[in-house]
C-alpha positions in Angstrom: 0.0 73.4 -13.0 1.5 71.3 -15.6 4.6 70.5 -13.8 2.3 69.5 -10.9 0.5 67.2 -13.2 3.5 65.8 -15.0 5.1 64.9 -11.3 1.7 62.9 -10.4 1.7 61.1 -13.7 5.5 60.2 -13.0 4.7 58.9 -9.7 2.0 57.0 -11.2 3.9 55.4 -13.9 6.4 54.8 -11.5 4.4 53.0 -9.0 2.5 50.9 -11.9 6.2 50.1 -13.2 7.3 48.8 -9.4 4.2 46.6 -9.3 4.5 45.4 -12.5 8.1 44.7 -12.1 7.3 43.3 -8.5 4.7 41.1 -10.1 6.7 39.7 -12.6 9.7 39.1 -10.0 7.0 36.9 -8.3 6.0 34.9 -11.3 9.7 34.3 -11.7 10.2 33.3 -8.6 11.1 29.4 -8.1 8.9 27.1 -6.5 10.3 23.8 -5.0 7.7 20.6 -5.3 7.8 16.8 -6.0 7.8 16.3 -10.0 4.5 14.6 -9.3 2.3 16.1 -7.1 -1.3 15.0 -5.8 -4.0 17.8 -5.8 -7.1 17.1 -3.8 -10.6 17.6 -4.9 -11.8 21.3 -3.4 -12.0 24.6 -3.8 -8.9 26.7 -4.9 -8.6 28.1 -1.5 -8.8 24.5 0.0 -6.1 23.4 -2.4 -4.2 26.5 -1.5 -4.5 25.5 2.1 -3.6 22.0 2.0 -0.6 23.3 0.0 0.6 25.3 2.7 -0.1 23.0 5.1 2.2 20.5 2.8 4.9 23.3 3.2 4.8 24.4 -0.3 5.7 27.7 -1.0 2.2 29.3 -1.9 -0.1 32.2 -0.6 -3.2 33.9 -1.1 -2.3 35.9 -4.3 -1.6 32.5 -5.8 -5.5 31.4 -5.3 -6.5 35.1 -6.8 -4.0 34.3 -9.6 -5.4 30.6 -10.1 -9.1 32.2 -10.4 -7.9 34.0 -13.6 -5.5 31.1 -15.1 -8.6 28.5 -14.0 -9.4 25.7 -11.4 -6.6 23.5 -10.8 -7.0 19.9 -11.9 -7.7 17.3 -9.2 -5.6 14.2 -9.1 -2.0 13.5 -10.2 0.0 16.4 -11.6 3.1 15.8 -13.7 5.0 19.1 -13.0 7.9 17.8 -15.2 10.3 19.5 -12.8 11.0 19.6 -9.0 11.6 23.3 -9.6 9.3 25.4 -11.7 8.7 29.2 -11.9 5.9 30.4 -10.1 4.1 31.2 -13.2 4.9 27.7 -14.9 3.5 25.8 -11.5 0.3 27.9 -11.6 -0.1 27.1 -15.2 0.7 23.1 -14.6 -1.8 22.9 -12.0 -4.4 23.8 -14.6 -3.2 22.2 -17.7 -1.1 19.4 -16.6 -2.0 15.6 -15.9 0.4 12.7 -14.7 0.4 9.2 -16.4 -1.0 6.6 -14.3 -0.2 3.0 -14.5 -2.1 0.2 -13.0 -0.3 -1.8 -10.5 -2.2 -5.0 -8.8 -1.5 -6.4 -5.5 -2.9 -9.9 -5.3 -3.8 -11.6 -2.0 -1.2 -13.7 -0.7 1.9 -11.9 -1.9 4.7 -10.7 -0.6 6.0 -7.4 0.0 9.2 -8.4 -1.4 7.4 -9.5 -4.9 5.5 -6.2 -4.9 8.3 -4.2 -4.6 10.0 -5.7 -7.3 6.9 -5.5 -9.2 6.7 -1.5 -8.3 10.2 -0.8 -9.4 9.7 -2.5 -12.7 6.1 -0.8 -13.6 7.0 2.4 -12.4 10.6 2.6 -13.3 11.6 3.0 -9.5 14.9 2.1 -7.7 14.2 -1.3 -5.7 16.8 -0.4 -3.3 15.3 2.7 -2.2 11.9 1.4 -2.5 12.8 -1.2 0.1 14.6 1.0 2.3 11.7 3.7 2.4 9.2 0.5 3.1 11.3 -0.5 6.2 11.8 3.1 7.5 7.8 3.8 7.0 6.0 0.5 7.7 4.8 -0.4 11.2 5.8 -4.0 10.6 8.3 -6.1 8.3 5.4 -7.8 6.3 1.5 -7.5 5.8 1.3 -3.7 5.7 -0.5 -3.5 2.2 -4.0 -4.4 1.4 -4.3 -6.3 -1.9 -6.1 -4.1 -4.4 -5.4 -2.5 -7.9 -3.7 0.8 -7.6 -3.3 3.6 -9.9 -0.2 5.1 -9.5 1.6 8.2 -11.1 4.9 7.5 -13.4 7.3 10.1 -11.9 6.4 9.3 -8.3 9.2 9.2 -5.7 10.1 6.1 -3.9 9.3 8.0 -0.8 5.9 9.2 -1.5 4.8 5.9 -3.1 5.5 4.1 0.1 3.9 6.7 2.0 0.6 6.8 -0.2 0.2 2.9 -0.2 0.7 2.5 3.5 -1.9 5.3 4.1 -4.4 4.0 1.7 -3.9 0.5 3.4 -4.1 1.9 6.6 -7.4 3.4 6.6 -9.0 0.3 4.8 -7.4 -1.7 7.9 -8.6 0.7 10.4 -12.1 0.8 9.0 -12.4 -3.3 9.1 -10.8 -3.0 12.7 -13.8 -0.7 13.9 -16.4 -3.2 12.4 -15.1 -6.0 14.0 -13.9 -4.5 17.3 -15.5 -1.1 17.3 -11.5 0.0 17.8 -8.2 -0.2 16.3 -5.3 -1.5 18.0 -2.2 -1.9 15.7 -0.8 -5.0 18.0 -3.8 -6.7 18.0 -4.8 -6.1 14.5 -1.4 -7.3 13.4 -1.8 -10.8 15.4 -4.9 -11.5 13.1 -3.1 -10.6 10.1 -0.2 -12.8 10.9 -3.1 -15.7 11.3 -4.6 -14.5 8.0 -1.4 -14.7 6.1 -1.3 -18.2 7.1 -4.7 -18.9 5.8 -4.1 -16.9 2.7 -1.3 -18.9 1.6 -3.1 -22.5 2.8 -6.7 -21.9 1.4 -7.6 -23.3 -1.9 -10.5 -20.6 -2.1 -12.5 -18.3 0.0 -15.2 -20.8 0.9 -12.2 -22.6 2.8 -10.8 -20.0 4.5 -13.2 -20.0 7.9 -12.3 -24.1 8.0 -8.6 -23.4 7.5 -8.5 -21.2 10.1 -10.3 -23.6 12.6 -7.7 -26.1 12.0 -5.3 -23.4 12.9 -6.6 -22.6 16.1 -7.8 -26.4 16.9 -3.9 -27.4 16.3 -2.7 -24.4 18.5 -5.3 -25.1 21.4 -4.1 -28.8 21.4 -0.4 -27.9 21.7 0.3 -29.1 18.0 2.7 -27.6 15.7 0.6 -26.1 12.6 3.7 -28.0 9.9 1.9 -26.0 7.2 4.1 -25.4 4.0 2.7 -22.3 3.1 4.2 -20.7 6.2 7.6 -21.1 4.1 6.4 -19.1 1.1 7.5 -15.7 3.1 9.5 -13.2 1.2 11.8 -14.2 -1.9 9.9 -17.5 -1.5 6.8 -16.8 -2.4 6.5 -18.7 -5.3 9.3 -21.3 -4.5 7.9 -25.0 -4.0 8.6 -26.4 -0.6 10.6 -29.4 -0.3 11.8 -31.5 2.5 15.5 -29.9 2.4 13.7 -26.6 3.1 11.4 -27.9 5.7 14.6 -29.4 7.5 17.0 -26.4 6.8 15.2 -23.3 7.2 15.6 -21.7 10.8 13.6 -18.8 10.1 10.8 -17.9 12.3 8.3 -18.7 9.5 9.0 -22.4 10.0 6.0 -24.0 11.5 7.6 -27.2 11.5 10.3 -26.1 13.8 8.1 -23.3 15.9 4.8 -23.4 17.5 2.1 -21.6 16.8 1.5 -18.9 14.0 4.5 -16.9 13.0 4.9 -13.7 14.8 5.2 -11.4 11.6 2.7 -12.1 8.6 3.5 -14.2 5.9 2.1 -12.0 3.4 -0.5 -9.1 2.3 -4.0 -10.7 2.8 -7.4 -10.0 1.6 -10.4 -8.9 3.8 -11.9 -12.4 3.4 -8.8 -14.4 5.2 -8.7 -11.0 7.8 -12.3 -12.2 8.2 -11.8 -16.1 8.6 -9.0 -15.0 11.3 -11.3 -13.1 13.4 -14.4 -15.5 13.0 -13.0 -19.4 12.2 -15.5 -21.8 11.4 -16.2 -24.0 14.1 -15.0 -27.3 13.7 -12.9 -30.5 15.2 -10.8 -30.4 12.0 -6.8 -31.1 12.7 -5.7 -32.0 9.1 -6.3 -31.1 5.6 -5.1 -32.3 2.4 -5.4 -31.0 -1.3 -7.2 -33.4 -3.2 -6.8 -34.2 -6.9 -9.7 -31.6 -7.9 -7.4 -28.6 -6.2 -9.5 -28.3 -3.0 -8.9 -29.6 0.4 -10.0 -32.9 2.5 -10.6 -31.7 5.9 -10.2 -34.5 8.9 -10.4 -34.6 12.7 -7.7 -38.0 12.6 -4.4 -38.8 11.7 -5.4 -42.3 10.1 -8.0 -40.7 7.8 -5.5 -37.7 7.0 -2.9 -40.6 6.1 -5.6 -41.8 3.8 -6.4 -38.6 2.1 -2.6 -38.4 1.5 -2.3 -41.3 -0.4 -5.5 -40.7 -2.1 -4.1 -37.1 -3.4 -0.7 -39.0 -4.6 -1.7 -42.0 -6.2 -1.1 -42.0 -9.9 -3.6 -42.8 -12.1 -3.0 -46.2 -13.9 
């Protein structure tokens, strides 16, 4: 009888030992993820389901363990390494937080300059950033929505571009549905291209619908836009446009050479600029000139425009 009890006890100890060793093996298994991970708000089961959707090696057992360890924090989590043991991974989900850096994309800024800014502020590879942008973006310029973004240090170039483009696309689609009750990518970016010229040329938001009307009026009459702001594209965002540049720049952005609005946006644009592109003011204006107060004088005829130029360029005696 005692031998039978000892045998049963031995089996129980063996089973417990096997379970314990299996559990320890599981906790020491490696799990591979990005160094910086985004955890959405939700229940533990929802978070585990989202991770499974993203092809991370987690399961229901992890959900049970998290109920003991604690609930995962929402937001950006800095895991420090791309390979952690399962135990470290689960612990960091509940205790670690990523350092966030504010990066502001101002309306009218080009993607070229913005990528420089992202690379500097987040310590990323500028070349890889541009490569990822070209790979993921539906268009060469104008795919980002100006905003202040809180971004985690340690994020990869690929993930960063994906996040910024997705956030921008959501805002663009929301605005498109508001204006047109639908979203058509080709139609939308046509208006973004018009908005980018408005953004570059307007002295303030109030002027935007009026500048928009000048663009449409000149196109309707078959006139070239002849607007300097279209040459502030890419790396030339903050470079003064000179007569030599107007003469020698053969790019699609030179509206002194080519008719109409450039087929690709010049810059990233504000909601106000897009609204002005869709809903221009009703005017007969064909010309405008920035005056000494820093805003524009608009006119319908060329002779008055020349007078405005002389007045704006005349030096005070």
